[in-house]
C-alpha positions as a Markdown table, in Angstrom:
| # | Residue | x | y | z |
|---|---|---|---|---|
| 1 | Unk | 65.2 | 95.8 | 106.9 |
| 2 | Unk | 68.7 | 97.2 | 106.5 |
| 3 | Unk | 70.3 | 95.6 | 103.4 |
| 4 | Unk | 73.8 | 97.0 | 103.1 |
| 5 | Unk | 76.3 | 99.7 | 103.8 |
| 6 | Unk | 75.1 | 102.3 | 101.3 |
| 7 | Unk | 77.9 | 104.9 | 101.3 |
| 8 | Unk | 80.5 | 106.9 | 103.2 |
| 9 | Unk | 80.3 | 110.7 | 103.4 |
| 10 | Unk | 83.5 | 112.6 | 102.9 |
| 11 | Unk | 83.3 | 116.3 | 103.5 |
| 12 | Unk | 85.6 | 118.4 | 101.3 |
| 13 | Unk | 86.0 | 122.2 | 100.8 |
| 14 | Unk | 86.8 | 122.2 | 97.1 |
| 15 | Unk | 84.9 | 119.5 | 95.2 |
| 16 | Unk | 86.9 | 119.9 | 91.9 |
| 17 | Unk | 90.2 | 119.7 | 93.8 |
| 18 | Unk | 89.1 | 116.7 | 95.8 |
| 19 | Unk | 87.8 | 114.9 | 92.7 |
| 20 | Unk | 91.2 | 115.4 | 91.0 |
| 21 | Unk | 93.1 | 114.3 | 94.0 |
| 22 | Unk | 91.0 | 111.1 | 94.3 |
| 23 | Unk | 91.6 | 110.5 | 90.6 |
| 24 | Unk | 95.4 | 110.8 | 91.2 |
| 25 | Unk | 95.0 | 108.3 | 94.1 |
| 26 | Unk | 93.7 | 105.7 | 91.5 |
| 27 | Unk | 89.9 | 106.2 | 91.7 |
| 28 | Unk | 87.4 | 106.8 | 88.9 |
| 29 | Unk | 85.4 | 109.8 | 90.1 |
| 30 | Unk | 81.8 | 110.3 | 88.8 |
| 31 | Unk | 80.1 | 113.7 | 89.0 |
| 32 | Unk | 77.0 | 113.4 | 91.2 |
| 33 | Unk | 75.1 | 116.7 | 90.9 |
| 34 | Unk | 73.4 | 119.2 | 93.3 |
| 35 | Unk | 71.2 | 118.2 | 96.2 |
| 36 | Unk | 67.6 | 119.2 | 96.2 |
| 37 | Unk | 68.1 | 121.5 | 99.2 |
| 38 | Unk | 70.4 | 123.7 | 97.1 |
| 39 | Unk | 73.1 | 123.7 | 99.8 |
| 40 | Unk | 75.5 | 120.9 | 98.7 |
| 41 | Unk | 76.8 | 119.0 | 95.7 |
| 42 | Unk | 78.8 | 115.9 | 95.3 |
| 43 | Unk | 80.9 | 113.5 | 93.3 |
| 44 | Unk | 81.0 | 109.7 | 93.7 |
| 45 | Unk | 83.5 | 107.0 | 93.8 |
| 46 | Unk | 81.4 | 104.0 | 92.9 |
| 47 | Unk | 82.3 | 100.3 | 93.7 |
| 48 | Unk | 81.4 | 97.0 | 92.2 |
| 49 | Unk | 79.9 | 95.8 | 95.6 |
| 50 | Unk | 77.3 | 98.6 | 95.3 |
| 51 | Unk | 78.8 | 100.9 | 98.0 |
| 52 | Unk | 80.3 | 104.3 | 97.2 |
| 53 | Unk | 82.3 | 107.2 | 98.6 |
| 54 | Unk | 80.4 | 110.5 | 98.5 |
| 55 | Unk | 82.6 | 113.5 | 98.2 |
| 56 | Unk | 80.4 | 116.4 | 99.3 |
| 57 | Unk | 80.9 | 120.1 | 99.5 |
| 58 | Unk | 78.7 | 123.1 | 100.4 |
| 59 | Unk | 77.9 | 125.5 | 97.5 |
| 60 | Unk | 78.4 | 128.4 | 99.9 |
| 61 | Unk | 80.0 | 127.3 | 103.2 |
| 62 | Unk | 79.6 | 130.8 | 104.8 |
| 63 | Unk | 75.8 | 130.7 | 104.3 |
| 64 | Unk | 75.2 | 127.0 | 104.9 |
| 65 | Unk | 72.5 | 126.3 | 107.5 |
| 66 | Unk | 73.8 | 124.9 | 110.8 |
| 67 | Unk | 71.2 | 122.1 | 110.9 |
| 68 | Unk | 72.1 | 120.3 | 107.7 |
| 69 | Unk | 72.7 | 116.9 | 109.2 |
| 70 | Unk | 75.1 | 118.6 | 111.6 |
| 71 | Unk | 77.7 | 118.8 | 108.8 |
| 72 | Unk | 78.2 | 122.6 | 108.9 |
| 73 | Unk | 79.9 | 122.3 | 112.3 |
| 74 | Unk | 82.7 | 120.2 | 110.8 |
| 75 | Unk | 84.0 | 123.1 | 108.7 |
| 76 | Unk | 86.8 | 123.9 | 108.1 |
| 77 | Unk | 87.9 | 120.3 | 108.7 |
| 78 | Unk | 87.7 | 117.8 | 105.8 |
| 79 | Unk | 87.4 | 114.0 | 106.1 |
| 80 | Unk | 85.1 | 111.1 | 106.8 |
| 81 | Unk | 82.2 | 112.5 | 108.7 |
| 82 | Unk | 79.2 | 110.1 | 108.3 |
| 83 | Unk | 78.0 | 106.9 | 106.8 |
| 84 | Unk | 74.7 | 105.6 | 105.5 |
| 85 | Unk | 72.9 | 102.2 | 105.5 |
| 86 | Unk | 70.3 | 101.2 | 102.9 |
| 87 | Unk | 66.8 | 100.2 | 104.0 |
| 88 | Unk | 64.2 | 98.4 | 101.9 |
| 89 | Unk | 61.4 | 99.6 | 104.3 |
| 90 | Unk | 62.3 | 102.8 | 106.0 |
| 91 | Unk | 59.0 | 103.2 | 107.8 |
| 92 | Unk | 59.3 | 99.7 | 109.4 |
| 93 | Unk | 63.0 | 100.3 | 110.3 |
| 94 | Unk | 62.2 | 103.6 | 111.9 |
| 95 | Unk | 59.3 | 102.1 | 113.8 |
| 96 | Unk | 61.5 | 99.1 | 115.0 |
| 97 | Unk | 64.3 | 101.4 | 116.2 |
| 98 | Unk | 61.9 | 103.7 | 118.0 |
| 99 | Unk | 60.4 | 100.6 | 119.7 |
| 100 | Unk | 63.9 | 99.7 | 120.8 |
| 101 | Unk | 64.3 | 103.1 | 122.4 |
| 102 | Unk | 66.3 | 105.0 | 119.8 |
| 103 | Unk | 65.2 | 108.5 | 118.9 |
| 104 | Unk | 64.6 | 108.8 | 115.2 |
| 105 | Unk | 64.2 | 111.9 | 113.0 |
| 106 | Unk | 62.3 | 111.2 | 109.8 |
| 107 | Unk | 61.7 | 109.7 | 107.4 |
| 108 | Unk | 62.0 | 112.9 | 105.3 |
| 109 | Unk | 62.3 | 113.6 | 101.6 |
| 110 | Unk | 65.6 | 114.1 | 99.9 |
| 111 | Unk | 66.9 | 114.2 | 96.3 |
| 112 | Unk | 69.5 | 115.3 | 93.9 |
| 113 | Unk | 69.6 | 116.7 | 90.4 |
| 114 | Unk | 72.1 | 114.8 | 88.2 |
| 115 | Unk | 74.4 | 116.5 | 85.7 |
| 116 | Unk | 72.1 | 115.5 | 82.9 |
| 117 | Unk | 69.1 | 117.1 | 84.6 |
| 118 | Unk | 67.5 | 114.0 | 85.9 |
| 119 | Unk | 65.9 | 114.4 | 89.3 |
| 120 | Unk | 66.3 | 111.4 | 91.7 |
| 121 | Unk | 64.5 | 111.1 | 95.0 |
| 122 | Unk | 64.8 | 109.2 | 98.3 |
| 123 | Unk | 63.8 | 109.3 | 101.9 |
| 124 | Unk | 66.2 | 109.3 | 104.8 |
| 125 | Unk | 66.1 | 109.1 | 108.6 |
| 126 | Unk | 68.7 | 109.9 | 111.3 |
| 127 | Unk | 69.1 | 108.3 | 114.7 |
| 128 | Unk | 69.6 | 110.5 | 117.8 |
| 129 | Unk | 73.1 | 110.0 | 119.1 |
| 130 | Unk | 76.3 | 111.7 | 120.2 |
| 131 | Unk | 78.8 | 111.6 | 117.4 |
| 132 | Unk | 78.3 | 109.4 | 114.3 |
| 133 | Unk | 78.4 | 105.9 | 115.9 |
| 134 | Unk | 75.3 | 104.8 | 114.0 |
| 135 | Unk | 74.5 | 105.5 | 110.3 |
| 136 | Unk | 71.7 | 107.5 | 108.9 |
| 137 | Unk | 69.3 | 105.4 | 106.8 |
| 138 | Unk | 68.2 | 105.8 | 103.2 |
| 139 | Unk | 65.4 | 104.3 | 101.0 |
| 140 | Unk | 65.3 | 105.1 | 97.3 |
| 141 | Unk | 62.1 | 106.3 | 95.7 |
| 142 | Unk | 63.6 | 106.4 | 92.2 |
| 143 | Unk | 65.8 | 103.4 | 91.0 |
| 144 | Unk | 69.0 | 103.1 | 93.0 |
| 145 | Unk | 70.9 | 102.7 | 89.7 |
| 146 | Unk | 70.3 | 106.4 | 89.0 |
| 147 | Unk | 71.8 | 107.4 | 92.4 |
| 148 | Unk | 74.7 | 104.9 | 92.3 |
| 149 | Unk | 75.2 | 103.6 | 88.8 |
| 150 | Unk | 77.3 | 100.6 | 88.0 |
| 151 | Unk | 79.2 | 99.9 | 84.8 |
| 152 | Unk | 82.6 | 101.3 | 83.8 |
| 153 | Unk | 82.5 | 103.9 | 86.6 |
| 154 | Unk | 83.1 | 101.2 | 89.1 |
| 155 | Unk | 86.5 | 100.2 | 87.5 |
| 156 | Unk | 89.4 | 101.8 | 89.4 |
| 157 | Unk | 93.1 | 101.8 | 88.5 |
| 158 | Unk | 94.0 | 101.1 | 92.1 |
| 159 | Unk | 91.9 | 97.9 | 92.0 |
| 160 | Unk | 89.4 | 98.9 | 94.7 |
| 161 | Unk | 86.1 | 96.9 | 94.5 |
| 162 | Unk | 84.2 | 97.9 | 97.6 |
| 163 | Unk | 84.2 | 98.9 | 101.3 |
| 164 | Unk | 85.0 | 95.7 | 103.3 |
| 165 | Unk | 85.4 | 97.2 | 106.8 |
| 166 | Unk | 84.5 | 100.5 | 108.5 |
| 167 | Unk | 86.2 | 101.4 | 111.8 |
| 168 | Unk | 84.0 | 103.5 | 114.1 |
| 169 | Unk | 85.7 | 105.4 | 116.9 |
| 170 | Unk | 84.0 | 105.3 | 120.2 |
| 171 | Unk | 84.8 | 105.9 | 123.9 |
| 172 | Unk | 82.8 | 102.7 | 124.8 |
| 173 | Unk | 83.4 | 99.8 | 122.3 |
| 174 | Unk | 81.0 | 97.4 | 124.1 |
| 175 | Unk | 78.1 | 100.0 | 124.1 |
| 176 | Unk | 78.8 | 100.8 | 120.4 |
| 177 | Unk | 78.8 | 97.1 | 119.5 |
| 178 | Unk | 75.5 | 96.6 | 121.2 |
| 179 | Unk | 73.9 | 99.6 | 119.5 |
| 180 | Unk | 75.1 | 98.5 | 116.1 |
| 181 | Unk | 73.8 | 95.0 | 116.8 |
| 182 | Unk | 70.4 | 96.4 | 117.7 |
| 183 | Unk | 70.4 | 98.6 | 114.6 |
| 184 | Unk | 71.2 | 95.7 | 112.3 |
| 185 | Unk | 69.1 | 93.1 | 114.3 |
| 186 | Unk | 72.1 | 90.8 | 114.2 |
| 187 | Unk | 74.8 | 89.5 | 116.5 |
| 188 | Unk | 78.2 | 91.0 | 116.6 |
| 189 | Unk | 80.4 | 91.4 | 114.6 |
| 190 | Unk | 77.8 | 93.5 | 112.7 |
| 191 | Unk | 77.9 | 93.4 | 108.9 |
| 192 | Unk | 76.0 | 95.5 | 106.5 |
| 193 | Unk | 76.1 | 93.7 | 103.2 |
| 194 | Unk | 79.8 | 92.9 | 102.6 |
| 195 | Unk | 81.1 | 95.5 | 105.1 |
| 196 | Unk | 82.0 | 94.7 | 108.7 |
| 197 | Unk | 81.4 | 97.5 | 111.2 |
| 198 | Unk | 84.2 | 97.5 | 113.8 |
| 199 | Unk | 84.1 | 99.7 | 116.9 |
| 200 | Unk | 87.6 | 100.9 | 117.9 |
| 201 | Unk | 88.8 | 102.9 | 120.9 |
| 202 | Unk | 88.6 | 106.6 | 120.4 |
| 203 | Unk | 91.7 | 108.7 | 121.1 |
| 204 | Unk | 89.7 | 111.2 | 123.0 |
| 205 | Unk | 86.1 | 111.7 | 124.2 |
| 206 | Unk | 85.2 | 113.9 | 121.3 |
| 207 | Unk | 86.3 | 111.5 | 118.6 |
| 208 | Unk | 83.1 | 109.5 | 117.8 |
| 209 | Unk | 82.0 | 108.1 | 114.5 |
| 210 | Unk | 83.5 | 106.6 | 111.3 |
| 211 | Unk | 87.3 | 107.0 | 111.3 |
| 212 | Unk | 88.8 | 104.6 | 108.8 |
| 213 | Unk | 87.8 | 102.4 | 106.0 |
| 214 | Unk | 89.3 | 99.3 | 104.4 |
| 215 | Unk | 88.7 | 98.9 | 100.6 |
| 216 | Unk | 88.7 | 95.4 | 99.1 |
| 217 | Unk | 91.1 | 94.8 | 96.2 |
| 218 | Unk | 90.8 | 91.8 | 93.9 |
| 219 | Unk | 94.5 | 91.6 | 93.2 |
| 220 | Unk | 96.4 | 89.4 | 95.7 |
| 221 | Unk | 99.2 | 90.7 | 97.8 |
| 222 | Unk | 97.9 | 94.3 | 98.2 |
| 223 | Unk | 98.0 | 96.0 | 101.6 |
| 224 | Unk | 98.7 | 99.7 | 101.8 |
| 225 | Unk | 97.3 | 102.9 | 103.2 |
| 226 | Unk | 96.6 | 105.8 | 100.8 |
| 227 | Unk | 98.2 | 109.2 | 101.4 |
| 228 | Unk | 95.7 | 111.2 | 103.6 |
| 229 | Unk | 96.7 | 114.4 | 101.7 |
| 230 | Unk | 95.3 | 112.8 | 98.5 |
| 231 | Unk | 92.2 | 111.6 | 100.3 |
| 232 | Unk | 91.5 | 114.9 | 102.1 |
| 233 | Unk | 92.1 | 113.6 | 105.6 |
| 234 | Unk | 90.4 | 110.2 | 105.2 |
| 235 | Unk | 92.2 | 107.0 | 106.4 |
| 236 | Unk | 91.7 | 104.6 | 103.5 |
| 237 | Unk | 93.4 | 101.2 | 103.3 |
| 238 | Unk | 93.5 | 99.0 | 100.3 |
| 239 | Unk | 93.7 | 95.3 | 101.2 |
| 240 | Unk | 93.4 | 92.1 | 99.1 |
| 241 | Unk | 90.5 | 89.8 | 99.6 |
| 242 | Unk | 92.0 | 87.0 | 97.6 |
| 243 | Unk | 95.3 | 85.1 | 97.8 |
């Protein structure tokens, strides 16, 4: 079954610059390493609720393959382009979704080499769809703590503790709500772990997929939107969950 929102994918052109900008926005950024396909590398903003933001860039944008999760087509735009849900039995989830009529690619192998040389492994699957209304799915083969470590890296000067809400732009909110409910096998509003998935009206037909995220803050009285120049085009809001 699907257990939680795993992470949000943020495509950036310059990983070092983006990491520094997120640091200035009050986030503790952790180097992630290079993916096993040799095409991309990442850095992570890890949260106490177990979710994280993945800042990902191509090693060589000019030579990147067009079929890498469809990410290549987003260049030169930066921003929030995808999201991922964690599964504790990817074969069963893929079979259930196929039975419900969804087309599913995978599971297929994936991995990443950490800065210390450790190789971590997972399997992932993607659901056929227009846009990014539904997440891709991931199941860890090595301990998840290696891919998304806890500890001091989850402490952020801006107080963010996790992803509490994800807005998903769609031209048909009712259809998206039904698809998400079928995905999660739960009645709307759909929650993945501590995160609520909220379909919102797209500004145009081509705008489909994750478009804004709300980050929970433990300190009372906080409600503000971060500067999109600092977040490389991502709409991120900090909002108190207490008080």
